Each structure stands twice: as C-alpha cells, then as structure tokens.
Jmol script that loads the backbone (N, CA, C; Angstrom):
load data "model"
ATOM      1  N   MET A   1      86.882  -1.550 -42.572  1.00  0.00           N
ATOM      2  CA  MET A   1      86.676  -0.887 -41.305  1.00  0.00           C
ATOM      3  C   MET A   1      87.605  -1.500 -40.258  1.00  0.00           C
ATOM      4  N   ASN A   2      88.255  -0.664 -39.498  1.00  0.00           N
ATOM      5  CA  ASN A   2      89.106  -1.128 -38.417  1.00  0.00           C
ATOM      6  C   ASN A   2      88.299  -1.180 -37.138  1.00  0.00           C
ATOM      7  N   SER A   3      88.570  -2.173 -36.338  1.00  0.00           N
ATOM      8  CA  SER A   3      87.908  -2.256 -35.036  1.00  0.00           C
ATOM      9  C   SER A   3      88.934  -2.650 -33.992  1.00  0.00           C
ATOM     10  N   PHE A   4      88.624  -2.320 -32.779  1.00  0.00           N
ATOM     11  CA  PHE A   4      89.498  -2.600 -31.654  1.00  0.00           C
ATOM     12  C   PHE A   4      88.896  -3.777 -30.902  1.00  0.00           C
ATOM     13  N   ASN A   5      89.622  -4.876 -30.835  1.00  0.00           N
ATOM     14  CA  ASN A   5      89.110  -6.067 -30.185  1.00  0.00           C
ATOM     15  C   ASN A   5      90.078  -6.485 -29.087  1.00  0.00           C
ATOM     16  N   ILE A   6      89.559  -6.647 -27.890  1.00  0.00           N
ATOM     17  CA  ILE A   6      90.381  -7.027 -26.745  1.00  0.00           C
ATOM     18  C   ILE A   6      89.864  -8.336 -26.174  1.00  0.00           C
ATOM     19  N   GLU A   7      90.764  -9.254 -25.905  1.00  0.00           N
ATOM     20  CA  GLU A   7      90.408 -10.430 -25.129  1.00  0.00           C
ATOM     21  C   GLU A   7      90.556 -10.018 -23.672  1.00  0.00           C
ATOM     22  N   ALA A   8      89.451  -9.841 -23.024  1.00  0.00           N
ATOM     23  CA  ALA A   8      89.477  -9.293 -21.670  1.00  0.00           C
ATOM     24  C   ALA A   8      88.941 -10.300 -20.670  1.00  0.00           C
ATOM     25  N   ASN A   9      89.601 -11.419 -20.568  1.00  0.00           N
ATOM     26  CA  ASN A   9      89.142 -12.467 -19.670  1.00  0.00           C
ATOM     27  C   ASN A   9      90.076 -12.590 -18.477  1.00  0.00           C
ATOM     28  N   ALA A  10      89.499 -12.586 -17.287  1.00  0.00           N
ATOM     29  CA  ALA A  10      90.278 -12.758 -16.069  1.00  0.00           C
ATOM     30  C   ALA A  10      90.446 -14.241 -15.772  1.00  0.00           C
ATOM     31  N   SER A  11      91.611 -14.604 -15.283  1.00  0.00           N
ATOM     32  CA  SER A  11      91.839 -15.971 -14.828  1.00  0.00           C
ATOM     33  C   SER A  11      91.814 -16.038 -13.306  1.00  0.00           C
ATOM     34  N   LYS A  12      91.988 -14.874 -12.661  1.00  0.00           N
ATOM     35  CA  LYS A  12      92.071 -14.827 -11.205  1.00  0.00           C
ATOM     36  C   LYS A  12      91.918 -13.379 -10.756  1.00  0.00           C
ATOM     37  N   GLY A  13      91.391 -13.185  -9.566  1.00  0.00           N
ATOM     38  CA  GLY A  13      91.293 -11.850  -8.982  1.00  0.00           C
ATOM     39  C   GLY A  13      91.662 -11.897  -7.512  1.00  0.00           C
ATOM     40  N   TRP A  14      92.161 -10.803  -6.977  1.00  0.00           N
ATOM     41  CA  TRP A  14      92.470 -10.712  -5.559  1.00  0.00           C
ATOM     42  C   TRP A  14      92.596  -9.250  -5.183  1.00  0.00           C
ATOM     43  N   CYS A  15      92.577  -9.000  -3.893  1.00  0.00           N
ATOM     44  CA  CYS A  15      92.771  -7.644  -3.371  1.00  0.00           C
ATOM     45  C   CYS A  15      93.996  -7.661  -2.480  1.00  0.00           C
ATOM     46  N   ASP A  16      94.865  -6.668  -2.658  1.00  0.00           N
ATOM     47  CA  ASP A  16      95.923  -6.471  -1.676  1.00  0.00           C
ATOM     48  C   ASP A  16      95.471  -5.306  -0.799  1.00  0.00           C
ATOM     49  N   THR A  17      96.336  -4.714  -0.040  1.00  0.00           N
ATOM     50  CA  THR A  17      95.895  -3.662   0.876  1.00  0.00           C
ATOM     51  C   THR A  17      95.405  -2.411   0.170  1.00  0.00           C
ATOM     52  N   ASP A  18      95.859  -2.172  -1.058  1.00  0.00           N
ATOM     53  CA  ASP A  18      95.506  -0.944  -1.762  1.00  0.00           C
ATOM     54  C   ASP A  18      94.819  -1.136  -3.109  1.00  0.00           C
ATOM     55  N   ASN A  19      94.897  -2.320  -3.683  1.00  0.00           N
ATOM     56  CA  ASN A  19      94.468  -2.513  -5.069  1.00  0.00           C
ATOM     57  C   ASN A  19      93.580  -3.727  -5.283  1.00  0.00           C
ATOM     58  N   LEU A  20      92.730  -3.610  -6.285  1.00  0.00           N
ATOM     59  CA  LEU A  20      92.070  -4.761  -6.882  1.00  0.00           C
ATOM     60  C   LEU A  20      93.035  -5.254  -7.950  1.00  0.00           C
ATOM     61  N   CYS A  21      93.356  -6.529  -7.916  1.00  0.00           N
ATOM     62  CA  CYS A  21      94.314  -7.103  -8.849  1.00  0.00           C
ATOM     63  C   CYS A  21      93.597  -8.153  -9.690  1.00  0.00           C
ATOM     64  N   VAL A  22      93.789  -8.081 -10.992  1.00  0.00           N
ATOM     65  CA  VAL A  22      93.157  -9.024 -11.910  1.00  0.00           C
ATOM     66  C   VAL A  22      94.236  -9.616 -12.804  1.00  0.00           C
ATOM     67  N   ALA A  23      94.367 -10.944 -12.766  1.00  0.00           N
ATOM     68  CA  ALA A  23      95.289 -11.645 -13.661  1.00  0.00           C
ATOM     69  C   ALA A  23      94.500 -12.086 -14.877  1.00  0.00           C
ATOM     70  N   ARG A  24      95.104 -11.892 -16.042  1.00  0.00           N
ATOM     71  CA  ARG A  24      94.454 -12.292 -17.287  1.00  0.00           C
ATOM     72  C   ARG A  24      95.081 -13.575 -17.799  1.00  0.00           C
ATOM     73  N   TYR A  25      94.352 -14.250 -18.684  1.00  0.00           N
ATOM     74  CA  TYR A  25      94.843 -15.516 -19.230  1.00  0.00           C
ATOM     75  C   TYR A  25      96.148 -15.358 -20.000  1.00  0.00           C
ATOM     76  N   ASP A  26      96.410 -14.172 -20.523  1.00  0.00           N
ATOM     77  CA  ASP A  26      97.664 -13.955 -21.255  1.00  0.00           C
ATOM     78  C   ASP A  26      98.811 -13.570 -20.321  1.00  0.00           C
ATOM     79  N   GLU A  27      98.593 -13.731 -19.011  1.00  0.00           N
ATOM     80  CA  GLU A  27      99.578 -13.510 -17.956  1.00  0.00           C
ATOM     81  C   GLU A  27      99.814 -12.047 -17.606  1.00  0.00           C
ATOM     82  N   ARG A  28      99.135 -11.124 -18.282  1.00  0.00           N
ATOM     83  CA  ARG A  28      99.236  -9.725 -17.865  1.00  0.00           C
ATOM     84  C   ARG A  28      98.373  -9.530 -16.626  1.00  0.00           C
ATOM     85  N   GLN A  29      98.722  -8.522 -15.821  1.00  0.00           N
ATOM     86  CA  GLN A  29      97.974  -8.221 -14.609  1.00  0.00           C
ATOM     87  C   GLN A  29      97.556  -6.762 -14.612  1.00  0.00           C
ATOM     88  N   LEU A  30      96.392  -6.522 -14.049  1.00  0.00           N
ATOM     89  CA  LEU A  30      95.837  -5.182 -13.941  1.00  0.00           C
ATOM     90  C   LEU A  30      95.663  -4.859 -12.464  1.00  0.00           C
ATOM     91  N   PHE A  31      96.142  -3.693 -12.038  1.00  0.00           N
ATOM     92  CA  PHE A  31      96.010  -3.248 -10.656  1.00  0.00           C
ATOM     93  C   PHE A  31      95.233  -1.938 -10.658  1.00  0.00           C
ATOM     94  N   VAL A  32      94.125  -1.905  -9.918  1.00  0.00           N
ATOM     95  CA  VAL A  32      93.264  -0.726  -9.855  1.00  0.00           C
ATOM     96  C   VAL A  32      93.085  -0.365  -8.382  1.00  0.00           C
ATOM     97  N   PRO A  33      93.278   0.903  -8.000  1.00  0.00           N
ATOM     98  CA  PRO A  33      93.126   1.282  -6.595  1.00  0.00           C
ATOM     99  C   PRO A  33      91.743   0.919  -6.046  1.00  0.00           C
ATOM    100  N   LEU A  34      91.729   0.319  -4.855  1.00  0.00           N
ATOM    101  CA  LEU A  34      90.467  -0.035  -4.208  1.00  0.00           C
ATOM    102  C   LEU A  34      89.610   1.193  -3.918  1.00  0.00           C
ATOM    103  N   ALA A  35      90.220   2.359  -3.861  1.00  0.00           N
ATOM    104  CA  ALA A  35      89.457   3.590  -3.609  1.00  0.00           C
ATOM    105  C   ALA A  35      88.372   3.805  -4.658  1.00  0.00           C
ATOM    106  N   TYR A  36      88.543   3.230  -5.839  1.00  0.00           N
ATOM    107  CA  TYR A  36      87.534   3.357  -6.889  1.00  0.00           C
ATOM    108  C   TYR A  36      86.358   2.408  -6.698  1.00  0.00           C
ATOM    109  N   PHE A  37      86.467   1.491  -5.756  1.00  0.00           N
ATOM    110  CA  PHE A  37      85.430   0.489  -5.521  1.00  0.00           C
ATOM    111  C   PHE A  37      85.099   0.441  -4.035  1.00  0.00           C
ATOM    112  N   PRO A  38      84.226   1.336  -3.559  1.00  0.00           N
ATOM    113  CA  PRO A  38      83.954   1.446  -2.125  1.00  0.00           C
ATOM    114  C   PRO A  38      83.558   0.136  -1.447  1.00  0.00           C
ATOM    115  N   ARG A  39      82.781  -0.697  -2.104  1.00  0.00           N
ATOM    116  CA  ARG A  39      82.379  -1.961  -1.465  1.00  0.00           C
ATOM    117  C   ARG A  39      83.580  -2.873  -1.251  1.00  0.00           C
ATOM    118  N   LEU A  40      84.482  -2.919  -2.204  1.00  0.00           N
ATOM    119  CA  LEU A  40      85.686  -3.730  -2.027  1.00  0.00           C
ATOM    120  C   LEU A  40      86.619  -3.098  -1.002  1.00  0.00           C
ATOM    121  N   LEU A  41      86.712  -1.794  -1.005  1.00  0.00           N
ATOM    122  CA  LEU A  41      87.566  -1.087  -0.051  1.00  0.00           C
ATOM    123  C   LEU A  41      87.130  -1.368   1.382  1.00  0.00           C
ATOM    124  N   ASN A  42      85.817  -1.436   1.606  1.00  0.00           N
ATOM    125  CA  ASN A  42      85.278  -1.645   2.951  1.00  0.00           C
ATOM    126  C   ASN A  42      85.067  -3.112   3.300  1.00  0.00           C
ATOM    127  N   ALA A  43      85.329  -4.008   2.377  1.00  0.00           N
ATOM    128  CA  ALA A  43      85.149  -5.441   2.623  1.00  0.00           C
ATOM    129  C   ALA A  43      86.317  -5.991   3.441  1.00  0.00           C
ATOM    130  N   THR A  44      86.039  -7.080   4.144  1.00  0.00           N
ATOM    131  CA  THR A  44      87.102  -7.771   4.871  1.00  0.00           C
ATOM    132  C   THR A  44      87.945  -8.571   3.876  1.00  0.00           C
ATOM    133  N   SER A  45      89.107  -8.991   4.320  1.00  0.00           N
ATOM    134  CA  SER A  45      89.971  -9.797   3.457  1.00  0.00           C
ATOM    135  C   SER A  45      89.281 -11.094   3.017  1.00  0.00           C
ATOM    136  N   PRO A  46      88.603 -11.821   3.927  1.00  0.00           N
ATOM    137  CA  PRO A  46      87.885 -13.020   3.472  1.00  0.00           C
ATOM    138  C   PRO A  46      86.778 -12.703   2.460  1.00  0.00           C
ATOM    139  N   GLN A  47      86.089 -11.587   2.627  1.00  0.00           N
ATOM    140  CA  GLN A  47      85.048 -11.210   1.669  1.00  0.00           C
ATOM    141  C   GLN A  47      85.657 -10.929   0.299  1.00  0.00           C
ATOM    142  N   CYS A  48      86.787 -10.245   0.258  1.00  0.00           N
ATOM    143  CA  CYS A  48      87.457  -9.964  -1.021  1.00  0.00           C
ATOM    144  C   CYS A  48      87.936 -11.248  -1.685  1.00  0.00           C
ATOM    145  N   SER A  49      88.323 -12.219  -0.887  1.00  0.00           N
ATOM    146  CA  SER A  49      88.844 -13.470  -1.429  1.00  0.00           C
ATOM    147  C   SER A  49      87.756 -14.389  -1.962  1.00  0.00           C
ATOM    148  N   HIS A  50      86.509 -14.156  -1.571  1.00  0.00           N
ATOM    149  CA  HIS A  50      85.409 -15.037  -1.974  1.00  0.00           C
ATOM    150  C   HIS A  50      84.683 -14.430  -3.164  1.00  0.00           C
ATOM    151  N   TYR A  51      85.123 -14.769  -4.366  1.00  0.00           N
ATOM    152  CA  TYR A  51      84.550 -14.231  -5.602  1.00  0.00           C
ATOM    153  C   TYR A  51      84.323 -15.365  -6.593  1.00  0.00           C
ATOM    154  N   GLU A  52      83.566 -15.068  -7.624  1.00  0.00           N
ATOM    155  CA  GLU A  52      83.349 -16.018  -8.718  1.00  0.00           C
ATOM    156  C   GLU A  52      83.614 -15.303 -10.033  1.00  0.00           C
ATOM    157  N   LEU A  53      84.259 -15.991 -10.958  1.00  0.00           N
ATOM    158  CA  LEU A  53      84.407 -15.472 -12.315  1.00  0.00           C
ATOM    159  C   LEU A  53      83.173 -15.889 -13.105  1.00  0.00           C
ATOM    160  N   SER A  54      82.679 -15.001 -13.931  1.00  0.00           N
ATOM    161  CA  SER A  54      81.507 -15.317 -14.749  1.00  0.00           C
ATOM    162  C   SER A  54      81.792 -14.972 -16.204  1.00  0.00           C
ATOM    163  N   GLY A  55      80.977 -15.509 -17.084  1.00  0.00           N
ATOM    164  CA  GLY A  55      81.117 -15.199 -18.507  1.00  0.00           C
ATOM    165  C   GLY A  55      82.469 -15.554 -19.079  1.00  0.00           C
ATOM    166  N   GLY A  56      83.037 -16.670 -18.627  1.00  0.00           N
ATOM    167  CA  GLY A  56      84.354 -17.057 -19.133  1.00  0.00           C
ATOM    168  C   GLY A  56      85.467 -16.130 -18.686  1.00  0.00           C
ATOM    169  N   GLY A  57      85.252 -15.418 -17.586  1.00  0.00           N
ATOM    170  CA  GLY A  57      86.259 -14.495 -17.063  1.00  0.00           C
ATOM    171  C   GLY A  57      86.022 -13.047 -17.438  1.00  0.00           C
ATOM    172  N   THR A  58      84.897 -12.750 -18.096  1.00  0.00           N
ATOM    173  CA  THR A  58      84.614 -11.350 -18.436  1.00  0.00           C
ATOM    174  C   THR A  58      83.978 -10.603 -17.275  1.00  0.00           C
ATOM    175  N   GLY A  59      83.549 -11.326 -16.245  1.00  0.00           N
ATOM    176  CA  GLY A  59      82.956 -10.697 -15.077  1.00  0.00           C
ATOM    177  C   GLY A  59      83.516 -11.281 -13.800  1.00  0.00           C
ATOM    178  N   ILE A  60      83.477 -10.475 -12.734  1.00  0.00           N
ATOM    179  CA  ILE A  60      83.886 -10.922 -11.405  1.00  0.00           C
ATOM    180  C   ILE A  60      82.744 -10.568 -10.461  1.00  0.00           C
ATOM    181  N   HIS A  61      82.318 -11.550  -9.650  1.00  0.00           N
ATOM    182  CA  HIS A  61      81.174 -11.355  -8.757  1.00  0.00           C
ATOM    183  C   HIS A  61      81.560 -11.712  -7.325  1.00  0.00           C
ATOM    184  N   TRP A  62      81.256 -10.800  -6.392  1.00  0.00           N
ATOM    185  CA  TRP A  62      81.424 -11.029  -4.965  1.00  0.00           C
ATOM    186  C   TRP A  62      80.030 -11.088  -4.356  1.00  0.00           C
ATOM    187  N   ASP A  63      79.553 -12.280  -4.054  1.00  0.00           N
ATOM    188  CA  ASP A  63      78.191 -12.465  -3.561  1.00  0.00           C
ATOM    189  C   ASP A  63      77.980 -11.817  -2.192  1.00  0.00           C
ATOM    190  N   GLU A  64      78.936 -11.985  -1.279  1.00  0.00           N
ATOM    191  CA  GLU A  64      78.777 -11.488   0.090  1.00  0.00           C
ATOM    192  C   GLU A  64      78.633  -9.973   0.165  1.00  0.00           C
ATOM    193  N   ILE A  65      79.238  -9.260  -0.768  1.00  0.00           N
ATOM    194  CA  ILE A  65      79.147  -7.795  -0.728  1.00  0.00           C
ATOM    195  C   ILE A  65      78.326  -7.242  -1.885  1.00  0.00           C
ATOM    196  N   ASP A  66      77.678  -8.143  -2.635  1.00  0.00           N
ATOM    197  CA  ASP A  66      76.799  -7.764  -3.745  1.00  0.00           C
ATOM    198  C   ASP A  66      77.511  -6.825  -4.727  1.00  0.00           C
ATOM    199  N   LYS A  67      78.648  -7.292  -5.236  1.00  0.00           N
ATOM    200  CA  LYS A  67      79.462  -6.483  -6.148  1.00  0.00           C
ATOM    201  C   LYS A  67      79.773  -7.267  -7.409  1.00  0.00           C
ATOM    202  N   ASP A  68      79.596  -6.630  -8.549  1.00  0.00           N
ATOM    203  CA  ASP A  68      79.928  -7.212  -9.849  1.00  0.00           C
ATOM    204  C   ASP A  68      80.806  -6.238 -10.618  1.00  0.00           C
ATOM    205  N   LEU A  69      81.837  -6.752 -11.261  1.00  0.00           N
ATOM    206  CA  LEU A  69      82.694  -5.931 -12.114  1.00  0.00           C
ATOM    207  C   LEU A  69      82.811  -6.571 -13.484  1.00  0.00           C
ATOM    208  N   ASN A  70      82.935  -5.731 -14.481  1.00  0.00           N
ATOM    209  CA  ASN A  70      83.090  -6.145 -15.862  1.00  0.00           C
ATOM    210  C   ASN A  70      84.554  -5.956 -16.242  1.00  0.00           C
ATOM    211  N   VAL A  71      85.245  -7.034 -16.577  1.00  0.00           N
ATOM    212  CA  VAL A  71      86.682  -6.963 -16.863  1.00  0.00           C
ATOM    213  C   VAL A  71      86.989  -6.073 -18.068  1.00  0.00           C
ATOM    214  N   PRO A  72      86.251  -6.169 -19.191  1.00  0.00           N
ATOM    215  CA  PRO A  72      86.521  -5.228 -20.285  1.00  0.00           C
ATOM    216  C   PRO A  72      86.358  -3.769 -19.842  1.00  0.00           C
ATOM    217  N   GLY A  73      85.393  -3.507 -18.971  1.00  0.00           N
ATOM    218  CA  GLY A  73      85.209  -2.151 -18.453  1.00  0.00           C
ATOM    219  C   GLY A  73      86.400  -1.690 -17.631  1.00  0.00           C
ATOM    220  N   LEU A  74      86.967  -2.596 -16.826  1.00  0.00           N
ATOM    221  CA  LEU A  74      88.165  -2.248 -16.056  1.00  0.00           C
ATOM    222  C   LEU A  74      89.310  -1.868 -16.981  1.00  0.00           C
ATOM    223  N   LEU A  75      89.467  -2.618 -18.064  1.00  0.00           N
ATOM    224  CA  LEU A  75      90.547  -2.324 -19.010  1.00  0.00           C
ATOM    225  C   LEU A  75      90.341  -0.986 -19.707  1.00  0.00           C
ATOM    226  N   MET A  76      89.090  -0.558 -19.801  1.00  0.00           N
ATOM    227  CA  MET A  76      88.789   0.736 -20.427  1.00  0.00           C
ATOM    228  C   MET A  76      88.833   1.878 -19.415  1.00  0.00           C
ATOM    229  N   GLY A  77      89.125   1.565 -18.141  1.00  0.00           N
ATOM    230  CA  GLY A  77      89.258   2.602 -17.137  1.00  0.00           C
ATOM    231  C   GLY A  77      87.992   2.921 -16.379  1.00  0.00           C
ATOM    232  N   ASN A  78      86.962   2.111 -16.528  1.00  0.00           N
ATOM    233  CA  ASN A  78      85.721   2.352 -15.791  1.00  0.00           C
ATOM    234  C   ASN A  78      85.902   1.964 -14.333  1.00  0.00           C
ATOM    235  N   CYS A  79      85.291   2.740 -13.454  1.00  0.00           N
ATOM    236  CA  CYS A  79      85.325   2.421 -12.036  1.00  0.00           C
ATOM    237  C   CYS A  79      83.903   2.459 -11.495  1.00  0.00           C
ATOM    238  N   ASP A  80      83.762   2.110 -10.243  1.00  0.00           N
ATOM    239  CA  ASP A  80      82.466   2.123  -9.579  1.00  0.00           C
ATOM    240  C   ASP A  80      82.087   3.575  -9.320  1.00  0.00           C
ATOM    241  N   ILE A  81      80.969   4.004  -9.864  1.00  0.00           N
ATOM    242  CA  ILE A  81      80.563   5.401  -9.682  1.00  0.00           C
ATOM    243  C   ILE A  81      79.521   5.551  -8.584  1.00  0.00           C
ATOM    244  N   THR A  82      79.294   4.485  -7.796  1.00  0.00           N
ATOM    245  CA  THR A  82      78.315   4.526  -6.716  1.00  0.00           C
ATOM    246  C   THR A  82      78.560   5.715  -5.801  1.00  0.00           C
ATOM    247  N   ASN A  83      79.791   5.880  -5.370  1.00  0.00           N
ATOM    248  CA  ASN A  83      80.147   6.970  -4.460  1.00  0.00           C
ATOM    249  C   ASN A  83      81.159   7.905  -5.106  1.00  0.00           C
ATOM    250  N   TYR A  84      81.010   8.155  -6.401  1.00  0.00           N
ATOM    251  CA  TYR A  84      81.976   8.971  -7.133  1.00  0.00           C
ATOM    252  C   TYR A  84      82.139  10.350  -6.513  1.00  0.00           C
ATOM    253  N   GLN A  85      81.065  10.933  -6.006  1.00  0.00           N
ATOM    254  CA  GLN A  85      81.148  12.269  -5.411  1.00  0.00           C
ATOM    255  C   GLN A  85      82.135  12.298  -4.246  1.00  0.00           C
ATOM    256  N   ASN A  86      82.296  11.169  -3.551  1.00  0.00           N
ATOM    257  CA  ASN A  86      83.229  11.120  -2.434  1.00  0.00           C
ATOM    258  C   ASN A  86      84.683  11.054  -2.890  1.00  0.00           C
ATOM    259  N   LEU A  87      84.907  10.714  -4.160  1.00  0.00           N
ATOM    260  CA  LEU A  87      86.275  10.596  -4.665  1.00  0.00           C
ATOM    261  C   LEU A  87      86.818  11.910  -5.197  1.00  0.00           C
ATOM    262  N   VAL A  88      85.933  12.849  -5.564  1.00  0.00           N
ATOM    263  CA  VAL A  88      86.383  14.109  -6.148  1.00  0.00           C
ATOM    264  C   VAL A  88      86.342  15.231  -5.147  1.00  0.00           C
TER     265      VAL A  88
END
end "model"
wireframe off; spacefill off
backbone 0.3
color backbone group
C-alpha cells in the first residue's frame, strides 16, 4: 500500500502585510493570504508576532487572538472557515 507522508513542522511563523508566512525545518516557506484567516487579518502586528509553536511545530497558537492553526492542514490548503461566507 502506498501512503503519502509529509513532515509538516513549522520552525517559525510571521505575518507580513498580506500573508501568513510559515517557515519549515527543511527551509521551505509557505505563504497564505491573510484574507483566509480573519482573526489574523484583523490582528495588530504585535498580536501576529506573539505566537507559540505546539506539537513539535505541527501547530501554531496565538493566545491574544484565540487562534490555532494546524500546519499539515495549511499544506493541504485548509483555511479558516469561520467567516467563509464573507470570502465568496
């Protein structure tokens, strides 16, 4: 049986003016538009900068804005569906 296995661990995260940016341990970077994450989009720069990696880098948590992201989910194209109706 074949299976698809991804090492999806973040080493660092940050937000620029338009994107959530995630650096992985293998030095690849993922950029996802902040529009997909309303809480991050509306957060201040200091709030975006204050995060914790969890699960060995498989999760990213922003305590001040009560936001959690799953890094493997980001790699699979999942976004925050809290306000999905506003995006379409």
